[in-house]
N, C-alpha and C positions, 0 to 999 in steps of 0.2 A: 558716176553713179548718182550723184546729187541731182544732176540735170534730168535724169530719167525719173527720179522721185518727184521732182517739181512737176514734171509732165503729168504724173499720176494725180497729184494734188489738184492741178488745174482741170483735169478731166472730171474729177469729182465735183469741183466747184462749178464747172460748166453745166453740171446736171443738178445744180442747186443744193449741193451738200457742203458741209464744212469739212475741212481736212487739214491735217498738220503732221509734220515730222515730229516725233516725240522720242525722248529717251536717250539711249547711248550715243547716237550720232551727234545730237545737239550738244550733249555734255562734252564729248570728245572734241568737237569743233571749238568750243569755248576754251578747252584746255590745249588747243593746238595739237591734238593727237590725230593722226590719220585713222580714219574709220570707214568701213563699208557696211557697217551694221545699221541699216536704216529701217526703222519701224514707223508705220503711219497709223494715225488714229482719225476716225471720222464718225459723223452721226449717221452715215449710210449703213444700213443693216446688211448682213452677209448676202442675202439674195439680191439686194439692190446694188451691191458692189459687183456682183456677177453680171447684172444687167448692164451696168455702166461699161464693163469691160467684156462685153460679149465678143466672141472671136478670140479671146485670150484664155489661157489656162488658169482657171480659178478653182483652187482646191478648197472644198467646204468641209473637209473631214473634222475640223475643229470648230465648226460653226456653232456648236452647242455652247462654246465658251465665248462666242462673239468674235472669233478670229478666222481669217481666211489667208491663204497663201496665193498671191498673185504672181504669175510668171509673165513679166512684162518686158519685152525686148530682150529676152534671154537672161533677165535678172529677176530673182525671187524676192518679193517683199511680203512681210507680214502686215496685214491691215486689220486693226481691231476697231470694233464699234464702241462708241461711248457707252459705258454701262455702270451699273451698281452691282455689287456682289453681296449675297446674303451669307448666312452662316457657312463656314467652311467644313468640308468633309475630310476625313483622314489626314488632317493637318497639312493639307496640300491644295485641294480643289474646292471651289465654291459650290454650295449645294444647288444654287440656281443664280441666274443673272437677270437683270432688268435693263433693257435698253433705255437710254436717256438722250436728251438733246443738249446737254450742258457739259462743255469741256472741263470746267472747273471741278464739277462733281466727279467726272471720270478720273481726273488726276488724283483725287482723294483716295481712290482705291489702290493706288500704286505703292510700291515698296519704299523707295528712298527719294528724298527731295531732289537729289542730283539727277534723277532719272525722270523728272516731271517737266523739264523745260521743253518747250515746243518751238517750232519754227514754221512760219507761214510760207506760202508759195512765193512771197515777195522777199523772203529772207529775214522777216521781222521776228524777234525773239519774244515769246510770251512766257512769263515766269511768275505764275500766281503764287507758288509756294516757296519762293525765295531760294530756289536751288542754287542760283548763282552765288548767293551769300555763303552757302555751305561749300561751294567750290573754292571760293576765295579763302575760306577758313581751313580748307583741306579736311573736311569733316563728313563722315558718313552718318546721316540722320534719317530716321524714319519719317514717313508722312503720317502725322498724327501720333497716336499712342503707340510707342514702340513695343510694349508688351503685347498689345492686341495684334499688331502686325506679325510678330514672331509666333504668337500662339495660333493665328489663322493658318500660316504657311511656314512650317519649320525650315523649308529650304532657304528662306530668307536669312537664316543664321549663316549658312554657308556662303550665300551671296554677299552678305555684308563683309565677310572676311575676304572674299575674292576681290571685291571692289577696293577695299582698303589696301590689298596687296598690289593689284594692278595699278592703282592711281597713287600709291604711297600716301594714302590719307590716314587720319586717325578715326577711331570709332567713338561716337559720342557716349557720354556716361549712361544716358537713357537706353541706348542700344546695347551697350555692354551689360547692363543690368537685365535687360530683356533676354539676351543670349543666355545668361546664366540661369534665369528662371525657367526657360523653355528648352534647354539643351537636350533633355531626355526625349523630346518629341522627334529628334533627329532619327531615332530608331524606327519610327513609323515610315520613313522615306525609303524608296527603293535604292539599292546600291547603284543601279544604273543611272538614276537621276543625280545622285550625289557625285558620281564619277564624272559626269558631264561638267559639273561646276568645278570640281577639283582639277580636272585636266586643264581647264582654262587657267586656273591659278598656278599650277605647277609649271606651265610654260612661260610664266611671267619672269622677266629678269630678276624681279624682287621676290621670287617664290619662297625663299626662306622666311620672309616676313609672315607669310601665311602660315607656315609651320609654327612659328613663334606664337602667333595668335591662337592657333589650335591648342597649343600648350597652355597659353595664358588663361584661356577659358575652360581648360580641362575637358576638351571634347574628344580626346583619344579613345576613350571607352565607347562613346556613342558612335564613333566612326569606325571602330574595330581596328585602330592603329596601335602599333608598338614601335619602340626604338626611334621615337621622333628626334631625340637628341643626336642620332647618328645620321640623320638625313643631310644630304649635301646637294647643292645646286649642280646639276650636270647639264650637258648640252642636249639631253633628252629627258622629257618628263618621266620616262620609264625608270630612270635612275632613282627618283624619289619613291615611286611605287614599289620598286624592288626592296627598299629598306622598310617602309612603313606598313605595308600590307603583308604581314608575315604569313597569314593563312590563305592568302589569295582569295579573299571573300568577294572582291569586286569583279564585275563582268569584263574580262579582257578578250581581245581577239586571240586567235591561235598564235599569231605572230608575237603579240605582246606577252602572252604567257610563256612562250618559249624563250624570249629575250630575258624575262625576269628570272626564270629558272637558270639560264646560263650565266647571267650576271652573278647570281648567288654562288654558283659553282666556282667561278673564277675569282670571286672575292677571297676565297680560301687558298688561292694558288698564286704563283709568281707570274705577274702579268708581263714580265720580260722574258719568260721562258719561251723559246721558239715553238715548242710543241703546243703549249697553251694558246699562244697567239694564232698558230695555224689551225688548231682544232675549233676554237671559238670565234675567231675573227677579230679584226681591229675594233669594230664598233662596240662589241660587248666588253672587250678589254679596256677600251678607253673609258667607258662609263664606270666600270669597276675601279679603274685607276683614279677617276675623279672623286669617287666616294671615299677611296682610301687616301686621297690627297697625294697621289704619286705624280711624277713628272710625265704628263701624257705625251709631250713631244718626244721623249725618249722611247715611250711605248710605240709611237708611230714610226720612229726611226728604225727600231728593231724589226717591226713588222715589214717595213718597206725593204729591208735587207734580207728577208727570208728567201732562200733559194727557190722555194715553191710556196704557193698560197692556196692551192687546191690539188686534189688528186689528179685532176685532168692535166696538170702541168708535169706530171711524172713522165719521163721520156720513154717509157715502155708501157704498152697497153695490155689489157687483159688477154687478148688473143695471143699476143707474143709470149706472155707468161705461161699460158696453157700449152703452147707449142713446146716450150722448154721443159715443162713438167710432165707433159703427156696427159694431164687431167686438170680439173679445176678445184680439186679437193682442198688445196691450201691457199687459194687465191686471196682470201680476205687476210689471212695471217701474213702472207708475203707483202701485201700492200701496206699493212700497218708497219711492218719492219722497214720497208723501203722509205716510207714517210719519215720515220724517226731517224734513220741513218742519214738521209739527205738533209733533214733539218739541223742535225747536229754536225753537219759538214764532214761526216765520216765517209760519205759516199758521193761521188760526182754524179750529177743528174744528166748522164748521157747513156744512150741505149746500150752501148758496148759494156760500160762499167756495170750497169744494172743487171744485164744478162749474165755477166761473169759472176756477180755477187749471188744471184739466184742459184746458178749451177754449183758454186762452191759451198753454199750453205743449205740448200734444200734438195740436192740430188745425191 
């Protein structure tokens, strides 16, 4: 992916523009972390970028903020034009932008020093704001005045915690103070945008550090969270959401919402119970088991030993049951009964045994 990004830089340079890789990819490269998150900054304006890459898919929907999405050789890159930003609206978006021709001035508008390091098409590192020093110190520091940065864009509060979590860095005292001063502005952000950041944080191996920082800075109320002390790292981020978002305020997919609801149901049940494992499945019971600090290997063993794992595995089908009964009036009740008896090993999962059981108990 880096080779493709270098091609983009050189195409812009061949058209007499300046261009650099900036931000997360450069930071992660210095930290020897594998990354495919490559952003590019240039003095070419959005329409000029489109001209340079005529014949390629260039999405200008965010051009009002000086950004385009370039689909180049089946890889998408965000390219932003050097700019200054004026007063921010809604604690999130700049009121207006001004295109400039100065990389240094562009970097001054960015959030954290560790995200301002640039790379040229020749692989040279440009570090005007000493981001590498903060990387060496394992420190999250704002570019310029921390209070101003957090006040301009309250999402930076969540991002500071996410970076500290992902990289296992500390947060500088200035940034900590700015977080505390501006935390109420989090309420002006959309749950959707906050969730995007927190999803990234909750997938980190170090996710519980993020929870600890949310507690440390007393952000639970602003985030609508509860029971932070009960959160546990699970193999799925949905395990953390199931604990902390009691009222399901955040925007979940239908699948995520169903998983959360089912995890909460099995949290109150025996996760080694064959019927609970059968009804809710291994995935949900494993997550609940991790939250409850149970032996998930044992949960898996019991699940794997179940005589059936779905209704489709029952050795008699609906047509055969109806033939025995003469109607379908009790079909659902019979299926529930068969499931339980088979799972409790009271009934062999063979057609003859099941047919006899139905005749003996329902006719």
